[in-house]
TORKOL-4160 file (C-alpha; in steps of 0.2 Angstrom, whole numbers, padded with zeros to 4 digits, m for minus):
377
<pt num="1" X="0366" Y="1040" Z="0089"/>
<pt num="2" X="0372" Y="1029" Z="0104"/>
<pt num="3" X="0363" Y="1015" Z="0112"/>
<pt num="4" X="0368" Y="1003" Z="0127"/>
<pt num="5" X="0363" Y="0985" Z="0128"/>
<pt num="6" X="0363" Y="0977" Z="0145"/>
<pt num="7" X="0367" Y="0958" Z="0147"/>
<pt num="8" X="0359" Y="0950" Z="0162"/>
<pt num="9" X="0363" Y="0933" Z="0169"/>
<pt num="10" X="0346" Y="0926" Z="0175"/>
<pt num="11" X="0352" Y="0908" Z="0176"/>
<pt num="12" X="0359" Y="0898" Z="0191"/>
<pt num="13" X="0377" Y="0896" Z="0185"/>
<pt num="14" X="0391" Y="0908" Z="0179"/>
<pt num="15" X="0389" Y="0916" Z="0161"/>
<pt num="16" X="0405" Y="0916" Z="0151"/>
<pt num="17" X="0406" Y="0930" Z="0137"/>
<pt num="18" X="0417" Y="0926" Z="0122"/>
<pt num="19" X="0419" Y="0936" Z="0106"/>
<pt num="20" X="0407" Y="0951" Z="0102"/>
<pt num="21" X="0406" Y="0957" Z="0084"/>
<pt num="22" X="0395" Y="0965" Z="0071"/>
<pt num="23" X="0390" Y="0956" Z="0055"/>
<pt num="24" X="0379" Y="0961" Z="0040"/>
<pt num="25" X="0378" Y="0971" Z="0025"/>
<pt num="26" X="0378" Y="0988" Z="0034"/>
<pt num="27" X="0389" Y="0983" Z="0049"/>
<pt num="28" X="0401" Y="0997" Z="0044"/>
<pt num="29" X="0387" Y="1009" Z="0049"/>
<pt num="30" X="0387" Y="1002" Z="0067"/>
<pt num="31" X="0401" Y="1003" Z="0079"/>
<pt num="32" X="0405" Y="0995" Z="0096"/>
<pt num="33" X="0411" Y="1010" Z="0107"/>
<pt num="34" X="0410" Y="1001" Z="0124"/>
<pt num="35" X="0412" Y="0983" Z="0129"/>
<pt num="36" X="0415" Y="0977" Z="0147"/>
<pt num="37" X="0407" Y="0960" Z="0143"/>
<pt num="38" X="0420" Y="0952" Z="0131"/>
<pt num="39" X="0431" Y="0939" Z="0140"/>
<pt num="40" X="0421" Y="0941" Z="0156"/>
<pt num="41" X="0412" Y="0929" Z="0168"/>
<pt num="42" X="0395" Y="0936" Z="0174"/>
<pt num="43" X="0389" Y="0929" Z="0190"/>
<pt num="44" X="0370" Y="0924" Z="0193"/>
<pt num="45" X="0360" Y="0940" Z="0195"/>
<pt num="46" X="0374" Y="0951" Z="0189"/>
<pt num="47" X="0376" Y="0960" Z="0172"/>
<pt num="48" X="0388" Y="0969" Z="0160"/>
<pt num="49" X="0385" Y="0981" Z="0146"/>
<pt num="50" X="0389" Y="0985" Z="0127"/>
<pt num="51" X="0388" Y="1002" Z="0120"/>
<pt num="52" X="0384" Y="1004" Z="0101"/>
<pt num="53" X="0384" Y="1019" Z="0089"/>
<pt num="54" X="0374" Y="1021" Z="0073"/>
<pt num="55" X="0383" Y="1033" Z="0060"/>
<pt num="56" X="0374" Y="1031" Z="0043"/>
<pt num="57" X="0384" Y="1037" Z="0027"/>
<pt num="58" X="0368" Y="1041" Z="0017"/>
<pt num="59" X="0349" Y="1042" Z="0018"/>
<pt num="60" X="0340" Y="1026" Z="0019"/>
<pt num="61" X="0338" Y="1010" Z="0030"/>
<pt num="62" X="0353" Y="1001" Z="0037"/>
<pt num="63" X="0354" Y="0985" Z="0047"/>
<pt num="64" X="0366" Y="0973" Z="0055"/>
<pt num="65" X="0368" Y="0959" Z="0068"/>
<pt num="66" X="0377" Y="0960" Z="0085"/>
<pt num="67" X="0384" Y="0942" Z="0089"/>
<pt num="68" X="0388" Y="0938" Z="0107"/>
<pt num="69" X="0397" Y="0921" Z="0109"/>
<pt num="70" X="0394" Y="0913" Z="0127"/>
<pt num="71" X="0392" Y="0897" Z="0136"/>
<pt num="72" X="0373" Y="0897" Z="0137"/>
<pt num="73" X="0362" Y="0883" Z="0129"/>
<pt num="74" X="0361" Y="0893" Z="0112"/>
<pt num="75" X="0380" Y="0896" Z="0112"/>
<pt num="76" X="0378" Y="0913" Z="0104"/>
<pt num="77" X="0366" Y="0928" Z="0105"/>
<pt num="78" X="0361" Y="0937" Z="0090"/>
<pt num="79" X="0353" Y="0955" Z="0091"/>
<pt num="80" X="0346" Y="0963" Z="0076"/>
<pt num="81" X="0351" Y="0981" Z="0073"/>
<pt num="82" X="0342" Y="0994" Z="0062"/>
<pt num="83" X="0343" Y="1012" Z="0059"/>
<pt num="84" X="0338" Y="1025" Z="0046"/>
<pt num="85" X="0349" Y="1039" Z="0039"/>
<pt num="86" X="0341" Y="1055" Z="0034"/>
<pt num="87" X="0348" Y="1070" Z="0024"/>
<pt num="88" X="0352" Y="1084" Z="0035"/>
<pt num="89" X="0340" Y="1099" Z="0036"/>
<pt num="90" X="0348" Y="1115" Z="0042"/>
<pt num="91" X="0331" Y="1122" Z="0046"/>
<pt num="92" X="0326" Y="1107" Z="0056"/>
<pt num="93" X="0326" Y="1107" Z="0075"/>
<pt num="94" X="0338" Y="1094" Z="0081"/>
<pt num="95" X="0330" Y="1078" Z="0088"/>
<pt num="96" X="0331" Y="1077" Z="0107"/>
<pt num="97" X="0343" Y="1063" Z="0112"/>
<pt num="98" X="0335" Y="1048" Z="0120"/>
<pt num="99" X="0340" Y="1046" Z="0139"/>
<pt num="100" X="0354" Y="1034" Z="0143"/>
<pt num="101" X="0347" Y="1018" Z="0151"/>
<pt num="102" X="0349" Y="1020" Z="0170"/>
<pt num="103" X="0344" Y="1007" Z="0183"/>
<pt num="104" X="0338" Y="1018" Z="0198"/>
<pt num="105" X="0331" Y="1012" Z="0214"/>
<pt num="106" X="0322" Y="1023" Z="0227"/>
<pt num="107" X="0319" Y="1016" Z="0245"/>
<pt num="108" X="0306" Y="1024" Z="0256"/>
<pt num="109" X="0308" Y="1027" Z="0271"/>
<pt num="110" X="0327" Y="1027" Z="0273"/>
<pt num="111" X="0325" Y="1021" Z="0292"/>
<pt num="112" X="0313" Y="1013" Z="0303"/>
<pt num="113" X="0311" Y="1017" Z="0322"/>
<pt num="114" X="0299" Y="1005" Z="0331"/>
<pt num="115" X="0289" Y="1009" Z="0347"/>
<pt num="116" X="0295" Y="1000" Z="0363"/>
<pt num="117" X="0290" Y="0982" Z="0364"/>
<pt num="118" X="0290" Y="0970" Z="0379"/>
<pt num="119" X="0303" Y="0956" Z="0377"/>
<pt num="120" X="0295" Y="0942" Z="0368"/>
<pt num="121" X="0281" Y="0953" Z="0360"/>
<pt num="122" X="0279" Y="0958" Z="0342"/>
<pt num="123" X="0275" Y="0975" Z="0334"/>
<pt num="124" X="0264" Y="0977" Z="0319"/>
<pt num="125" X="0272" Y="0975" Z="0302"/>
<pt num="126" X="0280" Y="0991" Z="0295"/>
<pt num="127" X="0281" Y="0992" Z="0276"/>
<pt num="128" X="0297" Y="0998" Z="0266"/>
<pt num="129" X="0293" Y="1003" Z="0248"/>
<pt num="130" X="0305" Y="0999" Z="0234"/>
<pt num="131" X="0302" Y="1010" Z="0218"/>
<pt num="132" X="0311" Y="1007" Z="0201"/>
<pt num="133" X="0312" Y="1025" Z="0196"/>
<pt num="134" X="0324" Y="1022" Z="0181"/>
<pt num="135" X="0321" Y="1017" Z="0163"/>
<pt num="136" X="0327" Y="0999" Z="0164"/>
<pt num="137" X="0322" Y="0984" Z="0175"/>
<pt num="138" X="0331" Y="0981" Z="0191"/>
<pt num="139" X="0337" Y="0964" Z="0197"/>
<pt num="140" X="0338" Y="0961" Z="0215"/>
<pt num="141" X="0353" Y="0950" Z="0221"/>
<pt num="142" X="0348" Y="0950" Z="0239"/>
<pt num="143" X="0337" Y="0957" Z="0252"/>
<pt num="144" X="0341" Y="0953" Z="0270"/>
<pt num="145" X="0343" Y="0959" Z="0288"/>
<pt num="146" X="0360" Y="0960" Z="0296"/>
<pt num="147" X="0368" Y="0968" Z="0311"/>
<pt num="148" X="0372" Y="0965" Z="0330"/>
<pt num="149" X="0353" Y="0963" Z="0334"/>
<pt num="150" X="0347" Y="0955" Z="0318"/>
<pt num="151" X="0337" Y="0941" Z="0327"/>
<pt num="152" X="0326" Y="0955" Z="0335"/>
<pt num="153" X="0319" Y="0960" Z="0318"/>
<pt num="154" X="0308" Y="0949" Z="0306"/>
<pt num="155" X="0308" Y="0952" Z="0287"/>
<pt num="156" X="0294" Y="0947" Z="0275"/>
<pt num="157" X="0300" Y="0950" Z="0257"/>
<pt num="158" X="0286" Y="0952" Z="0244"/>
<pt num="159" X="0297" Y="0959" Z="0230"/>
<pt num="160" X="0300" Y="0949" Z="0214"/>
<pt num="161" X="0317" Y="0945" Z="0208"/>
<pt num="162" X="0315" Y="0958" Z="0194"/>
<pt num="163" X="0307" Y="0975" Z="0195"/>
<pt num="164" X="0301" Y="0984" Z="0179"/>
<pt num="165" X="0303" Y="1002" Z="0177"/>
<pt num="166" X="0290" Y="1013" Z="0186"/>
<pt num="167" X="0285" Y="0999" Z="0196"/>
<pt num="168" X="0286" Y="0996" Z="0215"/>
<pt num="169" X="0285" Y="0982" Z="0228"/>
<pt num="170" X="0285" Y="0981" Z="0247"/>
<pt num="171" X="0295" Y="0972" Z="0261"/>
<pt num="172" X="0288" Y="0972" Z="0278"/>
<pt num="173" X="0298" Y="0972" Z="0295"/>
<pt num="174" X="0292" Y="0966" Z="0312"/>
<pt num="175" X="0301" Y="0971" Z="0328"/>
<pt num="176" X="0301" Y="0956" Z="0341"/>
<pt num="177" X="0315" Y="0960" Z="0354"/>
<pt num="178" X="0323" Y="0945" Z="0362"/>
<pt num="179" X="0331" Y="0955" Z="0376"/>
<pt num="180" X="0328" Y="0972" Z="0385"/>
<pt num="181" X="0337" Y="0988" Z="0380"/>
<pt num="182" X="0341" Y="0997" Z="0363"/>
<pt num="183" X="0341" Y="0985" Z="0348"/>
<pt num="184" X="0348" Y="0990" Z="0331"/>
<pt num="185" X="0350" Y="0981" Z="0314"/>
<pt num="186" X="0348" Y="0986" Z="0296"/>
<pt num="187" X="0340" Y="0980" Z="0279"/>
<pt num="188" X="0353" Y="0977" Z="0266"/>
<pt num="189" X="0346" Y="0978" Z="0248"/>
<pt num="190" X="0358" Y="0973" Z="0234"/>
<pt num="191" X="0354" Y="0975" Z="0215"/>
<pt num="192" X="0360" Y="0981" Z="0199"/>
<pt num="193" X="0355" Y="0999" Z="0202"/>
<pt num="194" X="0367" Y="1013" Z="0202"/>
<pt num="195" X="0368" Y="1012" Z="0221"/>
<pt num="196" X="0371" Y="0994" Z="0221"/>
<pt num="197" X="0369" Y="0992" Z="0240"/>
<pt num="198" X="0356" Y="1002" Z="0249"/>
<pt num="199" X="0354" Y="1001" Z="0268"/>
<pt num="200" X="0338" Y="1005" Z="0279"/>
<pt num="201" X="0342" Y="1007" Z="0298"/>
<pt num="202" X="0331" Y="0998" Z="0310"/>
<pt num="203" X="0330" Y="1003" Z="0329"/>
<pt num="204" X="0318" Y="0998" Z="0344"/>
<pt num="205" X="0319" Y="0996" Z="0362"/>
<pt num="206" X="0315" Y="0980" Z="0372"/>
<pt num="207" X="0306" Y="0982" Z="0388"/>
<pt num="208" X="0309" Y="0971" Z="0403"/>
<pt num="209" X="0295" Y="0959" Z="0408"/>
<pt num="210" X="0302" Y="0956" Z="0426"/>
<pt num="211" X="0293" Y="0963" Z="0441"/>
<pt num="212" X="0303" Y="0973" Z="0453"/>
<pt num="213" X="0304" Y="0964" Z="0470"/>
<pt num="214" X="0295" Y="0972" Z="0485"/>
<pt num="215" X="0311" Y="0973" Z="0494"/>
<pt num="216" X="0328" Y="0966" Z="0498"/>
<pt num="217" X="0334" Y="0953" Z="0511"/>
<pt num="218" X="0351" Y="0951" Z="0519"/>
<pt num="219" X="0354" Y="0933" Z="0523"/>
<pt num="220" X="0371" Y="0928" Z="0530"/>
<pt num="221" X="0380" Y="0942" Z="0520"/>
<pt num="222" X="0370" Y="0940" Z="0504"/>
<pt num="223" X="0357" Y="0951" Z="0497"/>
<pt num="224" X="0342" Y="0944" Z="0488"/>
<pt num="225" X="0325" Y="0950" Z="0482"/>
<pt num="226" X="0312" Y="0945" Z="0494"/>
<pt num="227" X="0295" Y="0949" Z="0502"/>
<pt num="228" X="0296" Y="0956" Z="0520"/>
<pt num="229" X="0287" Y="0942" Z="0528"/>
<pt num="230" X="0298" Y="0929" Z="0520"/>
<pt num="231" X="0314" Y="0938" Z="0525"/>
<pt num="232" X="0309" Y="0940" Z="0543"/>
<pt num="233" X="0303" Y="0921" Z="0543"/>
<pt num="234" X="0321" Y="0917" Z="0538"/>
<pt num="235" X="0328" Y="0928" Z="0551"/>
<pt num="236" X="0336" Y="0940" Z="0538"/>
<pt num="237" X="0337" Y="0959" Z="0538"/>
<pt num="238" X="0324" Y="0967" Z="0527"/>
<pt num="239" X="0327" Y="0983" Z="0517"/>
<pt num="240" X="0316" Y="0993" Z="0505"/>
<pt num="241" X="0330" Y="0997" Z="0492"/>
<pt num="242" X="0344" Y="0987" Z="0485"/>
<pt num="243" X="0358" Y="1000" Z="0488"/>
<pt num="244" X="0355" Y="1001" Z="0507"/>
<pt num="245" X="0354" Y="0983" Z="0508"/>
<pt num="246" X="0371" Y="0981" Z="0499"/>
<pt num="247" X="0379" Y="0994" Z="0510"/>
<pt num="248" X="0373" Y="0987" Z="0526"/>
<pt num="249" X="0373" Y="0968" Z="0523"/>
<pt num="250" X="0388" Y="0959" Z="0531"/>
<pt num="251" X="0391" Y="0940" Z="0534"/>
<pt num="252" X="0387" Y="0933" Z="0551"/>
<pt num="253" X="0403" Y="0928" Z="0559"/>
<pt num="254" X="0403" Y="0910" Z="0563"/>
<pt num="255" X="0414" Y="0901" Z="0576"/>
<pt num="256" X="0420" Y="0883" Z="0575"/>
<pt num="257" X="0409" Y="0871" Z="0585"/>
<pt num="258" X="0414" Y="0870" Z="0603"/>
<pt num="259" X="0417" Y="0852" Z="0608"/>
<pt num="260" X="0429" Y="0855" Z="0622"/>
<pt num="261" X="0422" Y="0852" Z="0640"/>
<pt num="262" X="0427" Y="0865" Z="0654"/>
<pt num="263" X="0439" Y="0860" Z="0667"/>
<pt num="264" X="0433" Y="0849" Z="0682"/>
<pt num="265" X="0428" Y="0861" Z="0697"/>
<pt num="266" X="0439" Y="0859" Z="0713"/>
<pt num="267" X="0428" Y="0856" Z="0729"/>
<pt num="268" X="0432" Y="0867" Z="0744"/>
<pt num="269" X="0422" Y="0859" Z="0757"/>
<pt num="270" X="0415" Y="0853" Z="0769"/>
<pt num="271" X="0420" Y="0835" Z="0769"/>
<pt num="272" X="0434" Y="0822" Z="0768"/>
<pt num="273" X="0441" Y="0814" Z="0753"/>
<pt num="274" X="0441" Y="0798" Z="0763"/>
<pt num="275" X="0425" Y="0788" Z="0764"/>
<pt num="276" X="0430" Y="0778" Z="0780"/>
<pt num="277" X="0435" Y="0795" Z="0789"/>
<pt num="278" X="0421" Y="0807" Z="0784"/>
<pt num="279" X="0421" Y="0824" Z="0792"/>
<pt num="280" X="0408" Y="0827" Z="0805"/>
<pt num="281" X="0397" Y="0843" Z="0804"/>
<pt num="282" X="0388" Y="0847" Z="0821"/>
<pt num="283" X="0373" Y="0855" Z="0812"/>
<pt num="284" X="0370" Y="0851" Z="0794"/>
<pt num="285" X="0354" Y="0862" Z="0793"/>
<pt num="286" X="0364" Y="0877" Z="0787"/>
<pt num="287" X="0379" Y="0869" Z="0779"/>
<pt num="288" X="0386" Y="0878" Z="0764"/>
<pt num="289" X="0396" Y="0868" Z="0751"/>
<pt num="290" X="0407" Y="0878" Z="0739"/>
<pt num="291" X="0419" Y="0875" Z="0725"/>
<pt num="292" X="0432" Y="0884" Z="0714"/>
<pt num="293" X="0426" Y="0895" Z="0699"/>
<pt num="294" X="0429" Y="0887" Z="0682"/>
<pt num="295" X="0432" Y="0899" Z="0667"/>
<pt num="296" X="0429" Y="0893" Z="0649"/>
<pt num="297" X="0429" Y="0901" Z="0631"/>
<pt num="298" X="0411" Y="0896" Z="0630"/>
<pt num="299" X="0406" Y="0906" Z="0645"/>
<pt num="300" X="0394" Y="0907" Z="0655"/>
<pt num="301" X="0397" Y="0891" Z="0665"/>
<pt num="302" X="0384" Y="0882" Z="0675"/>
<pt num="303" X="0386" Y="0869" Z="0689"/>
<pt num="304" X="0377" Y="0853" Z="0694"/>
<pt num="305" X="0379" Y="0848" Z="0712"/>
<pt num="306" X="0375" Y="0830" Z="0717"/>
<pt num="307" X="0373" Y="0823" Z="0735"/>
<pt num="308" X="0372" Y="0805" Z="0739"/>
<pt num="309" X="0370" Y="0795" Z="0755"/>
<pt num="310" X="0372" Y="0777" Z="0763"/>
<pt num="311" X="0370" Y="0770" Z="0780"/>
<pt num="312" X="0385" Y="0772" Z="0792"/>
<pt num="313" X="0384" Y="0754" Z="0798"/>
<pt num="314" X="0383" Y="0747" Z="0780"/>
<pt num="315" X="0397" Y="0734" Z="0778"/>
<pt num="316" X="0394" Y="0732" Z="0759"/>
<pt num="317" X="0404" Y="0743" Z="0747"/>
<pt num="318" X="0394" Y="0755" Z="0737"/>
<pt num="319" X="0376" Y="0756" Z="0741"/>
<pt num="320" X="0375" Y="0775" Z="0738"/>
<pt num="321" X="0359" Y="0783" Z="0733"/>
<pt num="322" X="0356" Y="0800" Z="0726"/>
<pt num="323" X="0347" Y="0812" Z="0738"/>
<pt num="324" X="0349" Y="0828" Z="0729"/>
<pt num="325" X="0354" Y="0835" Z="0712"/>
<pt num="326" X="0353" Y="0854" Z="0709"/>
<pt num="327" X="0359" Y="0866" Z="0695"/>
<pt num="328" X="0366" Y="0883" Z="0699"/>
<pt num="329" X="0376" Y="0897" Z="0691"/>
<pt num="330" X="0385" Y="0901" Z="0708"/>
<pt num="331" X="0400" Y="0893" Z="0716"/>
<pt num="332" X="0391" Y="0889" Z="0732"/>
<pt num="333" X="0375" Y="0883" Z="0739"/>
<pt num="334" X="0366" Y="0877" Z="0754"/>
<pt num="335" X="0368" Y="0858" Z="0755"/>
<pt num="336" X="0351" Y="0853" Z="0760"/>
<pt num="337" X="0341" Y="0868" Z="0754"/>
<pt num="338" X="0323" Y="0862" Z="0752"/>
<pt num="339" X="0326" Y="0845" Z="0760"/>
<pt num="340" X="0316" Y="0842" Z="0776"/>
<pt num="341" X="0325" Y="0827" Z="0783"/>
<pt num="342" X="0343" Y="0824" Z="0787"/>
<pt num="343" X="0349" Y="0809" Z="0797"/>
<pt num="344" X="0364" Y="0807" Z="0808"/>
<pt num="345" X="0364" Y="0788" Z="0804"/>
<pt num="346" X="0369" Y="0792" Z="0786"/>
<pt num="347" X="0386" Y="0796" Z="0778"/>
<pt num="348" X="0384" Y="0809" Z="0764"/>
<pt num="349" X="0395" Y="0814" Z="0750"/>
<pt num="350" X="0394" Y="0827" Z="0737"/>
<pt num="351" X="0403" Y="0831" Z="0720"/>
<pt num="352" X="0401" Y="0845" Z="0707"/>
<pt num="353" X="0403" Y="0846" Z="0688"/>
<pt num="354" X="0403" Y="0861" Z="0676"/>
<pt num="355" X="0394" Y="0864" Z="0659"/>
<pt num="356" X="0398" Y="0877" Z="0646"/>
<pt num="357" X="0386" Y="0887" Z="0635"/>
<pt num="358" X="0389" Y="0874" Z="0621"/>
<pt num="359" X="0382" Y="0860" Z="0632"/>
<pt num="360" X="0399" Y="0852" Z="0635"/>
<pt num="361" X="0400" Y="0845" Z="0653"/>
<pt num="362" X="0416" Y="0841" Z="0663"/>
<pt num="363" X="0418" Y="0825" Z="0674"/>
<pt num="364" X="0411" Y="0826" Z="0692"/>
<pt num="365" X="0424" Y="0831" Z="0705"/>
<pt num="366" X="0431" Y="0819" Z="0718"/>
<pt num="367" X="0418" Y="0816" Z="0731"/>
<pt num="368" X="0419" Y="0824" Z="0749"/>
<pt num="369" X="0412" Y="0814" Z="0763"/>
<pt num="370" X="0403" Y="0820" Z="0779"/>
<pt num="371" X="0391" Y="0815" Z="0793"/>
<pt num="372" X="0379" Y="0826" Z="0802"/>
<pt num="373" X="0380" Y="0827" Z="0821"/>
<pt num="374" X="0361" Y="0829" Z="0823"/>
<pt num="375" X="0345" Y="0825" Z="0814"/>
<pt num="376" X="0335" Y="0837" Z="0804"/>
<pt num="377" X="0317" Y="0833" Z="0804"/>
């Protein structure tokens, strides 16, 4: 008859096994048929086994002691062995052999699929049942969650370190996604069972909590989610869907600031460049003054015409006063349009300057001088 003894290290340090032998008056009736413990070091939570055989030579009671030397506090472990020999009975049915000790662990279910959860929310706890379906106790070495998304699953372990035969315990798992999309991990259960590492697959989907924008706005070549009114207020182009906005949105071409004034216009007439020898115009009522056109990269160009006057008999230099200043987009205009009085006792002079679209203005042109042959009243 054969039996197996399981040596379990339930301490915190390594267990070193030395010599293993049989002693006692009937030790020759017992035999060690398997020994993977001798000379080995058993880590905490791990085990080794010794196989024994009882072979009596005659009827009657037999006993012996199995001695296991080790580094524990007791230094040696003594196990009493007993067996009875009986005379064979040819008419007797053979005694059924006792089952061999087997640590067996069943885990139900084999995988967990959680319902979809918003990011940051938590599901109800889902249990996983661990059942010792063998005939020896099971020692757990570790129960943990691992995998690429292990932070998205929370484990609560209610199982003891040692589970007796025909007993069960529960572990509970909660799904709490930290990001959107498919999330996967696994429970890893390590023990002294025949299948020493059992895995339970975990899966769930995290749902986005972000609200889709009402539309998309193109601002200077960049697409951003934005409400319609806010986009129009910023002078952007509004689109209902992101794809259309991305295809059509282009950056606004910007030109460097124009700080260069246009050229000075050249006056054509009437008038003289010399103040002491002004040109005489017989009738100033319909006099047209004109100048050469100016071109500028910042077109269009506008013109400012200024007319000044002083008495003819004035002996003092200067003394000019402005009598008219107008703006026009043309290169000519009537000299005294809108003015009711023009005197033949005054000298008049006029000049023009150009202004581009950026607001840059040229210098005034040289003055041309003239007098009127008659008064306009």
